[in-house]
N, C-alpha and C positions, 0 to 999 in steps of 0.2 A: 504494500500500500504506500509506504513512504517513497519508494523508488518512483512510482507513478507521479506522485506529487512533485518530487524534485525534478523529474523530467519536464513536467508542465511548466515549472518555474524557469527552468533553463531555456525552454523554447520561447516562453514569453519574453524573457530578458533578451534573447537573441533577436527576436522580431523588433523589440524596442530599440536595441542598439543599431540594427540595420537602418531603421527609420531615422534615428538620430544622425547616423553617418551620412545618409543621403541629404538631410537638411543642412548639415555642416558643409558638405561639398557644394551644395547649391549656394549657400551663403558665401563660401570662399570664391566661387565663380563670379558672383554678383559684385562683391566688394573688393576682390583681389587680395584678400587678407591671407598672408602666409600662416598666421596663427590659426585661423579657422581651418585651413587646409591640413595643418598638423593635427588639429583636433579631430578632423574627419578620418585621418589615417589611424589615430588612436582608437576611435570607435570601431573601425574595421578590425583592428587587432583584438579588441575586446570581443567582437563577434566571433573571430577565429578561435579564441579561447573557449567560448561557449560551445562552438561546434565540436571542439575536441572533447569537452565534457560529455556531449551527447554520444560521440563515438566510444569513449571510454565506458560510459554507462551501458551501451549495447554490448560491448565486448565482455564486460564484467558478468553479464547474465548467462554466458555460455556454460554448458554442463561440464562437470569435472571430467578430466581425461587421464590416461595413464601417465602422461608427463606432468600433469597438474592435478593430483588426486584431491586437493582441497578446493579446487575451482579456480576461477579467474577474477575473483572479487577485487583484488588489488589493482587490476588493470584499469579500473575506473579512474585512477589518479596518475595516468601516464604523463 
């Protein structure tokens, strides 16, 4: 149950950060502000981090194998 809630939170944050990044890039294009461009890149980096959290969460749910008899739960934090 908690995993589903955390996945929803990460997806929501990812969508919000992508929207923020787009708005910052638009503002940078309109104003020519280098600071706003840097902030847009920072928002894209935050979005990439959240995408990696989603990938790690999916990989962590794999069933145990002979090589990993205790499962893959720690891969969530790659």
